[in-house]
C-alpha positions as MATLAB code, in Angstrom:
seq = 'MPECGGQPELQKSQLLEAKEAFQKLTEISALLNTGLSPEVLAHCVRLCEAGVNPEVLAQILLEIRKELSAIGSGYDAPE';
ca = [
      19.882   38.314  161.652;
      20.074   34.668  162.872;
      17.564   33.578  165.437;
      18.957   32.752  168.884;
      15.896   30.901  170.122;
      17.787   27.638  170.674;
      20.620   29.218  172.625;
      18.910   29.354  176.063;
      17.737   25.755  175.662;
      21.278   24.650  174.814;
      22.612   26.467  177.872;
      19.947   24.865  180.076;
      20.803   21.456  178.661;
      24.522   21.963  179.278;
      23.863   23.195  182.807;
      21.668   20.183  183.546;
      24.326   17.817  182.199;
      27.011   19.503  184.306;
      24.855   19.246  187.451;
      24.153   15.566  186.798;
      27.837   14.853  186.192;
      28.783   16.615  189.424;
      26.121   14.676  191.359;
      27.585   11.427  190.047;
      31.089   12.587  190.914;
      29.925   13.438  194.434;
      28.385    9.970  194.797;
      31.611    8.311  193.613;
      33.594   10.443  196.051;
      31.314    9.315  198.899;
      31.545    5.644  197.853;
      35.333    5.914  197.896;
      35.230    7.569  201.343;
      37.363   10.494  200.180;
      35.990   12.725  202.906;
      35.778   15.607  200.444;
      32.861   17.958  200.859;
      30.985   18.930  197.690;
      32.590   22.369  197.926;
      36.135   20.995  198.117;
      35.345   18.507  195.362;
      34.101   21.360  193.158;
      37.342   23.272  193.763;
      39.358   20.176  192.854;
      37.391   19.738  189.642;
      37.978   23.377  188.714;
      41.694   23.050  189.407;
      41.919   19.928  187.246;
      39.972   21.656  184.472;
      42.490   24.500  184.712;
      45.343   22.073  184.085;
      46.495   21.080  187.570;
      47.894   17.553  187.671;
      45.303   15.420  189.559;
      47.959   13.203  191.138;
      49.828   16.209  192.491;
      46.562   17.682  193.758;
      45.774   14.409  195.553;
      49.207   14.412  197.199;
      48.739   18.002  198.343;
      45.327   17.160  199.830;
      46.818   14.188  201.676;
      49.613   16.374  203.027;
      47.134   19.020  204.185;
      45.085   16.358  205.973;
      48.227   15.023  207.616;
      49.185   18.499  208.824;
      45.668   19.229  210.077;
      45.627   15.938  211.921;
      48.970   16.736  213.551;
      47.736   20.184  214.560;
      44.470   18.765  215.892;
      46.213   16.181  218.032;
      48.735   18.686  219.357;
      51.559   16.543  218.034;
      54.357   18.082  215.991;
      55.114   15.663  213.170;
      58.810   15.238  212.487;
      60.017   16.823  209.281;
];
């Protein structure tokens, strides 16, 4: 039976790398003033990993912000 002693270390290493990558992505997002919270950014990353087109996702986020802004100001944006 093969020994699995290295498996947990590999998983820890992969988890650490993923956390570091996400921290860097969060920093880039902040530098670009995207206004995305870490939670929303994580959802966007997962969607992109699942095959969602990033440009389409960006357009949808912009549209949602536009709608929320219109709702918040009490102004009905023309369609």
